[in-house]
C-alpha positions as CSV (number, residue, x, y, z in Angstrom):
1,M,35.8,46.2,20.2
2,L,32.5,45.0,18.9
3,E,32.8,43.1,15.6
4,P,29.9,44.0,13.1
5,G,28.1,41.0,11.7
6,L,25.3,38.4,12.0
7,R,26.4,37.3,15.5
8,A,26.3,40.8,16.8
9,L,22.9,41.5,15.2
10,L,21.2,38.4,16.6
11,G,23.0,38.5,20.0
12,S,24.1,34.9,19.5
13,D,27.3,33.0,18.6
14,D,25.1,29.9,17.6
15,L,24.9,30.6,13.9
16,W,24.7,26.9,13.2
17,T,21.2,26.6,14.7
18,F,20.1,29.7,12.9
19,F,21.0,28.4,9.5
20,S,20.1,24.8,10.1
21,E,16.8,25.2,11.9
22,V,15.5,28.8,11.3
23,F,16.8,30.3,8.1
24,G,14.2,30.0,5.3
25,R,11.9,28.0,7.5
26,Q,10.5,30.1,10.3
27,H,10.5,33.6,11.7
28,L,12.6,34.5,14.8
29,T,12.6,37.3,17.3
30,F,15.8,38.2,19.0
31,Q,17.2,40.8,21.5
32,H,19.9,43.0,20.1
33,P,22.6,43.4,22.8
34,P,22.8,47.0,24.2
35,E,26.4,47.3,23.3
36,A,25.7,46.3,19.8
37,L,22.7,48.7,19.6
38,E,24.7,51.7,20.7
39,H,27.4,50.7,18.2
40,L,24.9,50.4,15.4
41,V,23.2,53.7,16.2
42,Q,26.6,55.5,16.3
43,D,27.4,54.0,12.8
44,L,24.0,55.1,11.5
45,G,24.8,58.7,12.8
46,S,21.4,59.4,14.3
47,V,17.8,58.1,15.0
48,D,16.3,61.5,14.2
49,L,14.5,61.4,10.9
50,R,15.5,65.0,9.8
51,A,19.1,64.3,10.7
52,L,19.1,61.1,8.7
53,L,17.5,62.9,5.7
54,E,19.9,65.8,5.9
55,G,23.1,63.9,6.0
56,P,26.1,64.6,3.8
57,R,24.8,62.3,1.2
58,R,21.0,62.6,0.8
59,P,18.9,59.5,0.0
60,E,16.0,59.1,-2.5
61,I,13.0,58.8,-0.1
62,N,10.0,56.5,-0.8
63,L,6.7,57.4,0.8
64,S,3.6,55.3,1.2
65,R,0.3,55.1,3.1
66,A,-2.0,52.1,3.4
67,D,-5.2,54.1,2.6
68,R,-3.6,55.5,-0.6
69,D,-3.0,53.5,-3.7
70,D,-0.3,55.8,-4.8
71,W,3.2,56.2,-3.5
72,F,5.9,58.6,-4.5
73,S,9.5,59.3,-4.0
74,T,11.4,62.5,-3.4
75,A,14.9,63.9,-2.6
76,S,13.4,66.8,-0.7
77,T,13.7,66.6,3.0
78,E,10.8,69.0,3.6
79,E,8.5,67.2,1.3
80,A,9.2,63.9,2.9
81,L,8.8,65.3,6.4
82,A,5.4,66.9,5.4
83,A,4.3,63.6,4.0
84,Y,5.4,61.8,7.2
85,A,3.2,64.3,9.3
86,E,0.3,63.3,7.1
87,G,0.7,59.7,8.0
88,F,3.1,58.5,5.3
89,T,5.8,55.9,6.0
90,A,9.3,57.0,4.8
91,Y,11.7,54.3,3.8
92,F,15.1,54.7,2.1
93,H,18.4,52.9,1.6
94,V,21.3,54.0,3.7
95,G,24.0,51.4,3.2
96,Q,25.9,53.4,0.6
97,L,25.2,56.6,2.2
98,R,26.8,55.9,5.7
99,P,30.3,54.5,5.1
100,R,30.5,53.3,8.8
101,L,27.6,50.9,8.0
102,L,29.5,49.2,5.1
103,P,31.3,46.7,7.5
104,W,27.9,45.5,8.8
105,I,26.6,44.9,5.3
106,D,29.9,43.2,4.3
107,A,29.8,40.9,7.3
108,I,26.2,40.0,6.8
109,A,26.8,39.3,3.2
110,E,29.7,37.0,4.0
111,A,27.6,35.1,6.6
112,M,24.7,34.7,4.1
113,A,27.2,33.6,1.4
114,V,26.1,36.4,-1.0
115,H,27.8,39.3,-2.8
116,F,27.9,42.7,-1.1
117,D,25.5,44.1,-3.6
118,E,22.8,41.5,-2.7
119,V,22.3,43.1,0.8
120,D,20.2,46.2,1.1
121,L,20.1,48.2,4.4
122,S,17.1,50.5,4.7
123,V,15.6,52.7,7.3
124,F,11.8,52.6,7.9
125,A,10.3,55.6,9.6
126,S,6.6,55.4,10.5
127,P,4.2,57.8,12.3
128,P,1.8,56.4,15.0
129,G,-1.1,54.4,13.5
130,S,0.6,53.8,10.1
131,V,-0.1,50.3,8.7
132,T,1.7,48.2,6.1
133,P,-0.9,45.7,4.9
134,I,-0.5,42.0,4.6
135,H,2.1,41.0,2.0
136,Y,5.3,38.9,1.5
137,D,8.8,39.6,0.2
138,A,11.1,37.4,-1.8
139,S,14.1,38.5,0.2
140,Q,15.3,37.3,3.6
141,N,14.7,40.2,6.0
142,L,16.4,41.1,9.3
143,T,14.6,44.0,11.1
144,L,15.8,45.8,14.2
145,Q,13.7,48.3,16.0
146,L,15.5,51.4,17.1
147,V,12.8,53.8,18.2
148,G,9.2,53.3,19.2
149,K,7.1,50.1,18.9
150,K,5.6,48.1,16.1
151,R,3.0,45.4,16.2
152,W,3.7,42.6,13.8
153,Q,1.4,39.9,12.4
154,L,3.3,37.1,10.7
155,G,2.7,33.6,9.4
156,E,3.9,30.8,7.2
157,N,2.9,31.0,3.5
158,R,1.6,27.6,2.3
159,R,0.6,28.9,-1.1
160,A,3.8,30.2,-2.6
161,Q,6.8,28.9,-0.9
162,S,10.1,30.5,-1.7
163,P,8.7,33.0,-4.2
164,T,10.9,35.0,-6.5
165,D,8.9,38.2,-6.3
166,N,7.2,40.4,-3.7
167,W,3.4,40.1,-3.6
168,A,0.4,41.4,-1.9
169,P,-3.4,40.6,-2.3
170,G,-4.8,42.5,-5.3
171,M,-1.6,42.1,-7.4
172,A,-1.6,40.0,-10.6
173,P,-0.3,36.4,-10.0
174,S,3.2,35.5,-11.2
175,P,3.8,32.6,-13.7
176,H,6.5,31.4,-11.4
177,W,4.1,30.3,-8.6
178,R,2.1,27.1,-8.3
179,P,-1.7,27.2,-9.1
180,G,-4.2,27.6,-6.3
181,P,-6.2,30.2,-4.5
182,W,-3.2,31.6,-2.7
183,H,-4.0,35.1,-4.0
184,D,-6.9,35.4,-1.5
185,G,-4.3,35.7,1.3
186,P,-3.4,33.6,4.3
187,D,-5.3,30.3,4.8
188,Q,-7.6,31.0,1.7
189,A,-9.9,33.2,3.8
190,G,-7.6,36.3,3.4
191,G,-7.9,37.3,7.1
192,L,-5.3,37.7,9.7
193,D,-6.7,35.5,12.4
194,S,-4.3,32.7,11.7
195,L,-1.2,34.9,12.0
196,E,1.0,35.2,15.1
197,S,1.0,38.7,16.7
198,F,3.8,40.3,18.7
199,T,5.2,43.7,19.4
200,L,8.8,44.9,18.8
201,A,10.3,47.4,21.2
202,P,13.6,49.3,20.8
203,G,16.5,46.8,20.8
204,Q,14.4,43.9,19.7
205,G,14.7,42.4,16.2
206,L,12.9,39.9,13.9
207,Y,14.0,37.6,11.1
208,V,11.3,37.2,8.4
209,P,12.0,34.3,5.9
210,G,11.3,35.1,2.2
211,G,7.7,34.4,1.4
212,H,6.2,34.6,4.8
213,W,3.1,36.7,5.2
214,H,3.5,39.8,7.4
215,A,1.6,43.0,8.3
216,V,3.0,45.8,10.5
217,E,1.4,48.6,12.5
218,S,3.3,51.5,14.2
219,L,2.2,52.0,17.8
220,D,4.5,55.2,18.3
221,H,6.7,57.2,16.1
222,S,8.8,54.3,14.9
223,L,12.3,54.0,13.4
224,A,13.7,50.6,12.3
225,I,16.4,49.4,10.1
226,T,16.1,46.3,7.8
227,Y,18.7,44.2,6.1
228,S,17.1,42.7,3.0
229,V,19.2,39.7,1.7
230,N,18.7,38.4,-1.8
231,V,20.1,34.9,-1.3
232,T,21.3,32.6,-4.1
233,R,18.7,30.1,-5.1
234,R,18.9,26.7,-6.7
235,L,17.0,28.3,-9.6
236,D,19.8,30.8,-10.0
237,L,22.4,28.1,-10.3
238,T,20.2,26.0,-12.6
239,M,19.6,29.0,-15.0
240,Q,23.3,29.9,-15.0
241,A,24.2,26.3,-16.1
242,L,21.2,26.1,-18.5
243,M,22.1,29.5,-20.1
244,A,25.7,28.5,-20.6
245,A,24.6,25.3,-22.3
246,L,22.0,27.0,-24.5
247,A,24.4,29.7,-25.5
248,E,26.5,27.1,-27.3
249,Q,23.6,26.7,-29.8
250,A,23.9,29.1,-32.7
251,S,20.2,28.8,-33.5
252,L,19.4,30.2,-29.9
253,R,21.9,33.0,-30.2
254,A,20.2,34.2,-33.4
255,P,17.7,37.1,-33.2
256,R,14.1,36.1,-32.8
257,M,12.1,36.4,-36.0
258,L,9.4,39.0,-36.0
259,R,5.8,38.1,-36.4
260,G,4.5,38.2,-40.0
261,T,7.8,37.1,-41.5
262,T,7.8,34.5,-44.2
263,R,11.0,33.0,-43.2
264,P,10.5,29.7,-41.3
265,I,11.6,29.6,-37.6
266,E,14.4,27.1,-37.1
267,P,13.5,24.2,-34.7
268,L,15.1,24.4,-31.3
269,P,18.0,22.0,-31.0
270,V,17.8,18.6,-29.2
271,L,20.0,18.6,-26.2
272,T,22.2,15.6,-25.5
273,A,21.9,13.0,-22.8
274,E,25.3,14.2,-21.5
275,A,23.9,17.7,-21.2
276,L,20.9,16.4,-19.1
277,R,23.3,14.5,-16.8
278,G,25.3,17.7,-16.4
279,G,22.1,19.4,-15.3
280,R,21.6,21.3,-18.6
281,G,18.4,20.4,-20.2
282,L,15.9,17.9,-21.6
283,H,16.4,14.2,-22.4
284,P,16.8,13.9,-26.2
285,K,14.1,11.3,-26.4
286,L,11.5,13.5,-24.9
287,W,12.3,16.7,-26.8
288,P,11.3,15.6,-30.4
289,V,8.1,14.0,-29.1
290,L,7.0,17.2,-27.5
291,C,8.1,19.2,-30.5
292,A,5.8,17.1,-32.7
293,A,2.9,17.3,-30.2
294,P,-0.2,19.6,-30.8
295,A,-0.4,22.9,-29.0
296,P,-1.4,23.5,-26.4
297,I,0.3,20.6,-24.6
298,T,-2.2,19.1,-22.1
299,V,-1.6,16.7,-19.2
300,G,-2.6,13.8,-21.5
301,V,-0.2,14.9,-24.2
302,L,2.6,15.2,-21.7
303,E,2.0,11.8,-20.2
304,T,1.8,10.3,-23.7
305,A,5.2,12.0,-24.6
306,I,6.8,10.5,-21.4
307,A,5.5,7.1,-22.2
308,A,6.4,7.3,-25.9
309,S,9.9,8.2,-24.9
310,A,10.2,5.2,-22.6
311,L,11.3,7.6,-19.9
312,D,10.9,7.4,-16.1
313,R,9.3,10.4,-14.5
314,D,12.6,10.8,-12.6
315,A,14.2,11.8,-15.9
316,L,12.4,15.1,-15.7
317,T,14.5,17.5,-13.6
318,E,14.3,21.2,-12.6
319,Q,16.5,21.9,-15.5
320,A,13.9,20.3,-17.8
321,W,11.3,22.6,-16.7
322,A,13.5,25.6,-17.1
323,T,14.2,24.5,-20.7
324,L,10.5,24.0,-21.4
325,W,9.8,27.5,-20.0
326,I,12.4,29.0,-22.4
327,A,10.9,27.1,-25.3
328,Q,7.4,28.7,-25.0
329,D,7.8,30.2,-28.5
330,S,7.6,26.7,-29.9
331,L,5.6,24.8,-27.2
332,T,2.6,26.2,-25.3
333,F,1.2,24.5,-22.2
334,D,-2.3,24.9,-20.6
335,D,-2.4,25.6,-16.9
336,A,-3.1,22.0,-16.0
337,A,0.0,20.7,-17.9
338,K,2.1,23.3,-16.2
339,A,0.9,22.3,-12.8
340,H,1.4,18.6,-13.7
341,L,4.9,19.2,-14.7
342,V,5.7,21.1,-11.5
343,G,4.4,18.1,-9.6
344,L,6.6,15.8,-11.5
345,L,9.6,17.9,-10.9
346,K,9.0,18.1,-7.2
347,A,8.6,14.4,-7.0
348,S,11.9,13.8,-8.7
349,C,13.9,16.4,-6.8
């Protein structure tokens, strides 16, 4: 009997190569084995859109169309099918609605070393000619084409590597991302000429790393499923350790004072060198110098603070940046200083 999981999905037993050379680095097309495809379709229950929407447990259906800025959701099968007939793409989560799919989700979560809840299994149903414009997702996505054909355009993102949010041209930039004209789209020009183009047919699949640009066009009535995996990041582990350390400080656990109050705000505590070595925060020599510095803190002020503290740049870590980010109520940075700090952190990692 076929064992659900990442090996069956990719049609390969060589997961070592997938994780060491592909995962998080480059996209990958794969051929889903016929036996596995049949098994998965049986677990899904049907590849007919109406049958999927009218199952024993009905999903919340999201509907979108590229030439319309608005999108909407509905629980009505008839409303969703009418929108589909007008060119809308329907997508909805099915993992919790189809109990026979749960072993697939559980096995992929185990392979990706994440909790079950960090894997979303969704169905994408698209009419001919429907387009999903260029964008990128923060999650790691595994897509399997079940019905019809889709043309994909996909390429590496050199502007916002490993982003923490989904993004598309026209959206506001996120403070988590490094500065630069990345918001213009791929290769600064915003066009699709630099992206690789290929077509997925039934039984073919695609792995898209988080952050990689992609645009999709349905050539037929298309039905595909996508596993979206929210992997654990170094940032997540850093913030967990940092929050545990900061939670020990009574002044940080206290409610934030409202604007206009006459009561002075207590200074943020100085974290110890031991805390820094444990990956918890700033070097104690640097903290008071920065606290005494004028706001906003510029690149010059930052360099002076490092020099005055007699610290190596290597003393700055990812945890230091996280601490500074939390301390924005007391310290403000201009964009150049933020970019400079990010550069220092990258050099020391």
